[in-house]
N, C-alpha and C positions, 0 to 999 in steps of 0.2 A: 642560514637561518638556524637557530638552535631552537628546537622543540622537544616539549617533556608530556609526556601524557599517560594516563590510565584509566581503564575501564573496571566494570564490574555488574552483574546484576543484583539487584534489591528485593528481596521479597516482600514487599509493600506495595501500598499505591502511591504512585506520582506526588499526589497531595500530600502525602506523610512525606516521601522523601523530599520533596520538597521545601517542608515545613522544618523538616531536619535541618537540609544544608543552610537556612536563612538565621539556625540557632546561631552566631557566630562568638558567641559566648564558649561554646563546647569546641570549638575546633582544635584549641590546643591539646583536647583529649584524644582528638584523631590523629594528628602530627604531633608527635614529639619534639621538632625543630621549632615550633610555635610557644613565646610566653604567653602572648593576650592578643586578642583583637579586639578592636574599638571602633564604634559606631554600626549604626544602622545598615542593612541591605535594603534595596525598595530601589524604584527609578529613581535615577538621579542620585541617588547614593553615594555615601564616599564611606569608606572604611581605614582604618590603620593597623598594617602587621607587623608586629613586635617578634622579632626572631632570636632564638636563642644564640648567644654570640655572635651576634651584629649590633653597633651601636647605632647605627640610622634604621629608624622604622620603614616603612612599605607604604607610602598613599596609593591608593588606589581610589578608582571611580567607575561606577556602574556605567556603562557605557550601551548594554544590552538587556534591557528586561523583559522576558515572556513568562509569565508567573506559571510555573508547573513544567515548563519547557527548556527554558534557556536562559542563563544569567552570564554577562561577559565583563569582565572587569580589566582596566589598564591603568597602568602607572608608568613612569620614567623619567627621564631627561626631558627638561625643557626643547621646545620645537621639534618633539619629534626624532631628537638624534639616538636615542635607545629606549625603545619601547618595551614594555612586557604587557601581552594582551592573556589573559585567563579567563577561559568559557568552560564553564558546566553546561551539559546537557543531558538532559531526560528524555527517555521513551518509555511509552506504556509498552509490555511484551508480556506473552502467556501466563510467566510465571512469576510477575511482578514489573518492575521498573529498570531498565539498563540506563546506567547514568555512565557518564565520560567526565575528565577534565582534562583539559588540552593548554598548555601554555607554549606562546610564540613571543621569541624576540625578534625585534625588528630596527629598522632603522638605518642610517649611514653608517653609525659605530658600532653595530650588532656584530660584525666582523671581531672588533678589536675587544667588544664588552662580552661578547657570546663566548669567545675561547678561554675568560676568567671564571667563569660561572662554576660553581661546583656539580659535581652532579647530583640532579634534585630528584631523580627519579624514584629513591627511598622512599624520600619524603611523599611524592605523588602517592606511589603503591601504596604507604599508611594512611594518609588521607583518604584516600577511596576506600580502602578496607575499614576504615572506622567510622566512615558515612554509613557504610553497610550495615554494619554492627549496633551503631545507635538506630539508624531507624526500623532495624529488626527486633531491637528491644521491645 
């Protein structure tokens, strides 16, 4: 199973950090690999992510929604043949909010397609650092 993850602590309240995450129009500011993100996040929401250098956008749906705590998005091939699941988690800590972003790829074709994935770690690191910077402004 291929997994990417990044985390940081943000010197801001969980409510503010959550609101910053939900502003998908700003995600390309945090992750330079993104062209744009379309659609709102919310219970049963759907978004489309356009990535630099990719002709096909990624369509994701919200599968877990716990305001201020957790947001999970999922997308992939039909019948669950290859699925990416990305979870954002927030935890209140003494000096602000600890956040993490984890993406796991699963399904019968995960061993084949997982090997073909580029290294997404720099993108994850950029996103989490950008999220932190935006929420602390």
